[in-house]
C-alpha positions in Angstrom: 0.0 0.0 0.0 1.4 3.5 -1.2 2.5 5.5 2.0 0.0 8.4 2.7 1.8 11.7 2.4 1.0 14.2 5.2 3.4 17.2 4.4 4.3 19.3 1.3 7.7 18.1 0.8 9.8 16.5 -2.0 12.7 14.1 -1.2 12.7 13.7 2.7 16.5 13.8 2.6 16.5 17.3 0.9 14.1 18.9 3.4 16.9 21.0 5.2 18.6 22.3 2.1 15.4 23.0 0.2 13.8 24.9 3.2 17.0 27.0 3.7 17.1 27.8 0.0 13.6 29.1 0.1 14.2 31.0 3.2 17.2 32.9 1.7 15.4 33.3 -1.5 12.4 35.0 0.4 14.7 37.5 2.6 17.7 38.4 0.5 18.1 41.7 2.2 18.5 40.0 5.6 20.0 36.7 5.2 22.1 34.5 3.0 23.8 31.1 2.8 27.6 31.3 3.4 28.1 27.7 3.0 25.9 24.6 3.2 23.4 24.8 6.1 25.2 28.0 7.4 23.0 31.0 7.4 24.5 34.4 7.9 23.4 38.1 7.8 23.3 39.6 4.3 25.0 42.6 5.7 27.6 41.5 8.0 28.4 43.8 11.0 31.9 45.2 11.5 34.5 42.7 12.7 35.5 44.8 15.9 32.3 43.5 17.4 31.7 40.1 18.8 29.9 37.6 16.6 26.8 35.9 18.0 26.4 32.2 16.6 23.9 29.5 17.5 23.2 25.9 16.2 20.3 23.4 16.2 18.4 21.1 14.1 15.9 22.1 11.4 12.2 21.4 11.7 11.4 24.0 14.3 11.0 26.9 11.9 11.4 29.8 12.2 13.8 28.9 14.9 16.7 29.2 14.8 17.7 30.8 11.5 14.8 33.1 11.6 16.5 35.3 14.0 19.7 35.9 11.9 19.8 39.6 11.0 20.9 43.2 12.1 20.7 43.4 15.8 20.3 39.7 16.4 22.3 36.6 15.4 25.3 36.7 13.1 25.2 33.0 12.1 22.9 30.0 12.5 24.4 26.6 11.9 21.6 24.1 10.9 21.4 20.3 11.3 19.1 18.0 9.7 15.6 17.6 10.9 15.7 17.6 14.8 19.4 16.7 14.6 22.3 18.8 15.9 24.8 19.8 13.1 28.0 18.0 13.1 31.2 19.6 14.8 32.9 20.0 11.5 30.0 22.1 10.1 29.9 24.3 13.3 33.8 24.6 13.1 33.4 25.7 9.4 31.1 28.5 10.6 33.4 29.5 13.4 36.2 29.8 11.0 33.9 32.1 8.8 33.0 34.3 11.9 36.6 34.5 13.3 37.6 37.9 14.6 39.7 39.7 17.2 36.7 40.5 19.2 35.6 36.8 19.5 32.7 34.7 19.1 29.9 33.9 21.4 28.3 30.5 20.7 24.7 30.2 22.1 24.0 26.4 22.7 20.6 25.1 23.6 20.8 22.2 26.3 20.4 19.1 24.1 23.1 16.5 24.2 23.8 16.5 20.4 24.1 20.4 20.3 26.3 20.4 23.4 28.6 17.6 22.0 29.0 19.4 18.6 29.7 22.7 20.3 32.2 21.2 22.7 34.1 19.5 19.8 34.0 22.5 17.4 35.3 24.9 20.2 38.2 22.6 20.8 39.0 22.6 17.1 38.5 26.3 16.9 41.0 27.1 19.9 43.6 24.9 18.3 43.6 27.3 15.3 43.6 30.5 17.3 39.8 31.2 17.1 38.5 33.1 20.2 35.1 31.5 21.2 33.3 31.1 24.3 30.0 29.2 24.8 26.8 30.2 26.8 24.3 27.4 27.5 20.5 27.9 27.6 18.5 25.8 29.9 15.1 27.4 30.4 12.8 24.1 30.4 11.6 23.5 34.0 9.9 20.2 33.2 12.7 18.3 35.0 11.2 19.7 38.3 11.3 23.0 40.2 14.9 23.7 41.2 16.4 20.8 39.1 20.0 21.1 38.4 20.6 23.2 35.2 22.4 20.3 33.5 19.1 18.4 33.6 17.1 21.3 31.9 16.6 21.5 28.3 17.0 24.6 26.1 13.5 25.8 24.7 12.4 28.9 23.2 13.8 31.0 25.8 16.9 31.3 23.7 15.2 33.7 21.2 14.9 36.7 23.5 18.5 36.0 24.3 19.5 36.4 20.8 18.0 39.8 20.8 19.6 40.8 24.1 23.0 39.6 23.1 22.7 40.8 19.4 21.9 44.3 20.7 24.7 44.3 23.3 27.2 43.1 20.9 26.2 45.7 18.2 26.7 48.2 21.0 30.4 47.0 21.3 30.3 45.0 24.5 33.2 42.7 25.1 32.9 38.7 25.0 33.0 38.6 28.8 30.6 41.4 29.2 28.3 39.5 26.8 28.5 36.4 28.7 27.8 38.2 32.2 24.7 39.9 30.4 23.5 36.5 29.0 24.1 34.5 32.3 22.1 37.0 34.2 19.2 36.6 31.7 19.6 32.8 31.9 19.4 32.7 35.7 16.0 34.3 35.7 14.1 32.9 32.7 12.0 29.6 32.7 10.0 28.0 30.0 7.2 25.3 30.4 5.5 23.7 27.3 2.0 22.0 27.0 1.4 19.8 24.2 -1.9 18.2 22.9 -2.4 16.2 19.8 0.7 14.2 18.2 3.0 15.2 15.4 5.1 13.2 13.0 8.6 13.4 11.9 8.8 14.8 8.3 11.4 12.5 7.0 9.9 9.1 8.0 6.3 10.0 9.2 7.2 8.3 12.6 4.9 9.6 15.5 6.9 11.9 17.6 4.3 12.2 20.4 1.2 10.2 20.7 -1.6 12.1 22.8 -5.2 11.0 22.5 -7.9 13.5 21.8 -9.0 15.6 24.8 -5.6 15.0 26.6 -2.8 17.4 27.4 0.6 16.9 28.7 2.4 19.9 30.6 6.2 19.7 30.2 6.5 18.1 26.8 9.9 18.6 25.2 10.3 20.1 21.6 11.3 16.6 20.3 8.3 14.9 22.1 10.2 14.0 25.2 7.8 13.1 28.0 6.8 15.7 30.5 4.8 15.9 33.6 2.2 13.4 32.9 -0.8 13.4 30.8 -4.2 14.7 32.1 -7.7 15.8 30.6 -7.6 19.0 28.6 -8.8 22.0 30.7 -9.8 25.5 29.9 -7.4 28.1 28.7 -7.5 30.0 31.9 -7.1 27.0 34.0 -4.1 25.9 31.8 -2.6 29.3 31.9 -3.0 29.7 35.7 -1.3 26.3 36.5 1.6 27.2 34.2 2.0 30.5 35.6 2.2 29.1 39.1 4.8 26.6 38.2 7.0 29.1 36.5 6.7 31.4 39.6 7.7 28.5 41.8 10.8 28.2 39.7 11.7 31.9 39.4 10.3 33.2 42.6 9.4 36.7 41.3 8.6 39.5 43.8 5.9 42.2 43.6 7.3 45.1 41.6 9.5 42.7 39.5 9.6 43.8 35.7 8.5 40.6 33.7 9.0 39.2 30.2 6.0 37.0 29.1 6.0 35.2 25.7 3.5 32.7 24.4 5.2 30.7 21.7 2.9 28.5 19.5 4.5 25.2 18.6 2.7 24.7 15.1 -0.9 23.8 15.1 -2.5 26.0 17.9 -4.2 29.1 16.5 -3.2 32.6 17.4 -6.8 33.0 18.7 -6.0 30.4 21.4 -2.5 31.9 22.1 -4.1 35.4 22.6 -6.5 33.9 25.1 -3.7 32.2 27.1 -1.6 35.3 27.1 -4.5 37.3 28.5 -4.9 35.0 31.5 -1.0 34.8 32.2 -0.7 38.5 32.1 -3.5 38.9 34.5 -2.0 36.3 36.9 1.1 38.1 37.1 -0.6 41.4 37.6 -2.5 39.9 40.4 0.8 38.9 42.1 2.0 42.4 41.8 4.3 42.1 38.9 4.6 44.3 35.9 4.8 42.7 32.4 7.1 45.1 30.5 7.8 43.0 27.5 5.2 40.6 25.9 4.9 38.6 22.6 2.6 36.2 21.2 4.3 34.4 18.2 5.4 31.1 16.6 9.1 31.5 17.3 10.0 27.8 17.7 7.7 25.2 16.5 7.4 21.3 16.5 5.8 20.5 13.2 2.2 20.1 13.5 2.0 19.5 17.2 -0.7 21.7 18.9 0.3 23.4 22.2 2.5 26.2 23.2 5.5 27.2 25.4 5.1 29.9 28.1 8.3 31.8 28.5 8.7 34.0 31.6 11.6 36.0 32.7 12.4 38.6 35.3 14.3 41.4 33.5 17.1 43.7 34.6 17.1 47.3 33.3 19.6 46.6 30.6 17.7 43.4 29.4 14.6 45.6 28.9 16.5 48.3 27.0 18.1 45.6 24.7 15.0 43.9 24.2 12.6 47.1 23.6 14.7 50.0 22.6 17.4 48.6 20.3 16.5 48.0 16.6 16.6 44.4 15.2 15.8 43.3 11.5 15.7 39.6 11.2 13.2 38.0 9.2 11.1 36.8 12.2 11.8 39.3 14.7 11.9 43.1 13.8 12.2 46.0 16.5 12.0 49.4 15.2 14.0 50.6 18.3 14.2 54.2 19.8 
């Protein structure tokens, strides 16, 4: 029996190169391919400023390459679907980005990404490339207060790209950027909720299998299990539960300046995301906090999975300035700036 097609693709082995080709053809004023699977700014910034580089598998579009552009990432190194790029490919990108000011490599805490990053950085250091890493670990599904090594990197990396990109454009040094980034990392937390399964685009394998009317809080972005399945409840009840868990992790105080982002993971409508944001905002407001930066967008998706990630952070003054007031011009994140 012929396999039933479920996605608009061609050769499953060509998904990544074809999607990247389409992407740079659509946004030639902002991005270009510097080499196979290496996306860079169309207009590179001056080499006296630190380059911000990231890596990750395809299949999560617009993440991560959608955030390459002025005021954000300088380079994104793309692996195959849901797979980290190899160390050699990342090393190639680090060679392209080599500069006196150095390179800051933003790594999401997933074993393949971490392994490629460590190997590529060793290769880079041998040839005199100045590079340091910052690891993102915003997922709290491993449990409140779980060690950072056990926490995965989710969509909380994207506001970090904006903060670091703005700070690097301003001329901050590599060490200053790490300090700014780690302060953000220490006070950001993400929790995902999924309902409905999705499939791997190359082999049609089911990534997650959730029955109708069931949700799972804590689902990872490759279908990794979370905090157990339960019946789907209302938007308000879901948002309130997730805000409570995120607040348990972050311990925000009345008067804190907060970031709140609702990231749709693929099949959940913006109608639903808006309703979720509304309740989450009101929950924070009731606790005496001020949401100073909000966003509702699909920034990191998981194919046709339904659900969302709620990203919450306590922002310092400089983080607010970099997020809100500094211009950015990436295909999937534009800030006019002040």
